[in-house]
C-alpha positions as CSV (number, residue, x, y, z in Angstrom):
1,M,68.3,122.6,89.5
2,Q,69.2,120.1,92.2
3,R,72.9,119.8,93.2
4,K,74.5,116.4,93.7
5,S,75.0,115.4,97.3
6,Y,78.7,115.4,97.1
7,L,78.8,119.0,96.0
8,R,76.8,120.2,99.0
9,R,78.8,122.3,101.4
10,L,79.2,121.3,105.0
11,P,77.5,123.5,107.6
12,P,80.0,126.2,108.8
13,S,79.8,124.9,112.4
14,E,80.8,121.3,111.5
15,P,84.5,120.7,111.8
16,R,86.2,119.5,108.7
17,Y,89.7,118.4,107.8
18,T,91.4,118.4,104.4
19,K,92.5,115.1,102.9
20,F,96.0,116.4,103.3
21,Q,95.6,116.8,107.0
22,V,94.2,113.4,107.5
23,A,96.7,111.7,105.1
24,M,99.6,113.3,106.9
25,R,98.4,111.9,110.3
26,Y,98.3,108.4,108.9
27,F,101.6,108.7,107.0
28,P,103.6,111.4,108.8
29,D,106.9,110.4,107.2
30,D,105.7,110.7,103.7
31,N,105.3,113.8,101.6
32,F,101.9,115.2,100.8
33,A,101.4,113.5,97.4
34,T,102.5,110.1,98.7
35,A,100.5,110.3,101.9
36,S,97.4,111.3,100.0
37,R,97.8,108.5,97.4
38,K,98.3,105.9,100.2
39,L,95.2,107.0,102.0
40,R,93.1,107.1,98.8
41,R,94.4,103.5,98.0
42,W,93.6,102.3,101.5
43,I,90.0,103.6,101.1
44,H,89.6,102.2,97.6
45,D,91.1,98.8,98.6
46,D,88.8,98.3,101.6
47,P,85.3,97.8,100.2
48,P,83.4,97.9,103.5
49,L,85.2,101.2,104.4
50,N,84.6,102.6,100.9
51,E,80.9,101.6,101.1
52,E,80.4,103.1,104.5
53,L,82.0,106.4,103.5
54,R,79.9,106.6,100.4
55,R,76.7,105.8,102.4
56,M,77.6,108.9,104.4
57,G,77.8,111.0,101.3
58,Y,81.6,110.9,100.7
59,H,82.8,111.3,97.1
60,T,86.3,111.0,95.9
61,S,86.2,114.6,94.5
62,Q,85.6,116.1,98.0
63,K,88.5,118.1,99.4
64,Y,87.4,117.6,103.1
65,F,86.5,114.9,105.5
66,S,83.8,115.7,108.1
67,Q,84.0,114.6,111.7
68,A,81.7,111.7,110.9
69,H,84.0,110.6,108.1
70,L,86.9,110.7,110.5
71,E,85.1,108.5,112.9
72,V,84.5,105.9,110.2
73,L,88.2,106.1,109.2
74,K,89.2,105.5,112.8
75,E,86.8,102.6,113.1
76,F,88.3,100.8,110.0
77,L,91.9,102.0,110.0
78,G,92.5,102.8,113.7
79,D,93.4,106.1,115.3
80,P,96.3,107.7,113.5
81,L,97.6,109.3,116.6
82,E,98.0,106.1,118.6
């Protein structure tokens, strides 16, 4: 049986970051739930960003962002550390 692409595991050598880690970088003054909700809303409300992430295999049920996903987020939302 073929697994859906969003269920595939990342190779162990590829860095990955939880949605919590990424959300807290963009919204450091918010709690986990609020930061995660805001990041999810930003992705949902930006169709070009949402489409690019999905093109790269991102699915909303994923728990992690790959390094490639982070690069797309930086391109559309800016670097959270700046």
